[in-house]
C-alpha angles and dihedrals in degrees: 000000000000130000133205116224126187114247112244141160091284100051109020093097091063089079087074088069094058112111117218131188118247091251094051093083090057087067106031142016116257115267089245092053091047091051091049093050092049090059087074094043107052094187092066113105121212122198129189117213116223133184102202102315095333121101109226105163153351135239132184135191140161141190113259097215095092085057095049107271119104126213094011131115123193129204110219106173139027124166135160122200110258091239090063102044125127093029098100096255096127090054092049092048093049092044091054092047090051091051088054095046096045088051088062106103093221097048113119102146133029113193133188131185122207128189119247109272097030096113093157089066092045091051093047093051091046092054088054095055099265114146124219111245103179135248120354094185139336094294106025143057133218128229126181142191115207126203110235091206122083121248107275120243091246119036139155117245138185121279113220143151099287098049107032094091093066090055090054090056094057114109141201128213112272094253090052097054098082088055100057132041114244115268091237089061092046090052091048091051092050092048092057096038112057092188092062109099111214123182136184114230106226124195116194088339097311123108110240105156151009136236131183135184132182132208100230094174132006089262100032132073123185122200105221105174138030120163135158122194114259091241091059103042125116091039100098092255095125091050093051092046095051090048089053091050093049091049091051093047093048091055088072102088095207095059113098100157131051117185135187131185127204140170111264089223089067100104096204104035101087096052093039095054093039089059087066094050099265111147122199112246105175149320121268105222093192096052095029090228136127116239122215128178143193117212115213129200115225111259111259102201112104122226114251117266129231117182094201097058 
């Protein structure tokens, strides 16, 4: 089994050990070049592909909304070390990424572009239900997967430079303010911590809340923030948003624990989180917060195999 791990300051340099074939750079950028490019585009997501503890490849994607297209994610890079080709790892990696992208509540389209002559990539995408859409430019072709379900009424969307100000303007009722950190502080934390996942809560296309979670350990995610603007409370939006977050987190095969903390003085928190399966596990004396957790069983279904990829 393989796993996808986010590139970070502790592991990014491992991509320099990946070995490519001479022809590979005719079809893709080198992983090091892709990582360097993403430093200037903070919404790019870089994943390292591991087999047990051995790095065997690299994959990159990003949401298209910052570039003008809503509800679409595009896969920009996929490479497997030449020593691990023809063992089905490219198919497994792409399959796992697709599970993660399709679990995003705002995902309606997944696109991928391959360079002319890269028939292996075209065949791989075709096997995973991508449709050929024609030329993307003079040297590349476009393939897409489309969600057959409509966009939900409440969904989580990307936070980026053109929409974050609206989130800072959202407000809580006065009695709720001591229970949740201000949105400006949450956005600031996320800006300086690339591993923090922050999402806008959208209701019928309008941003009405904010949610953030953090990967505290490779197998453990903690939900740190959940807020809905005071004008949009008591409509089930927070419940739908939390369910969307849990679905997205669960799509990461390595996650076996999801935690959440809340102030015991919050009169509705315990029952609300318990309804999702969170079980209280103890009180943090230092933070003065209650900790509750969900334990997950690792998914049992294997990724499909493709001997040619």
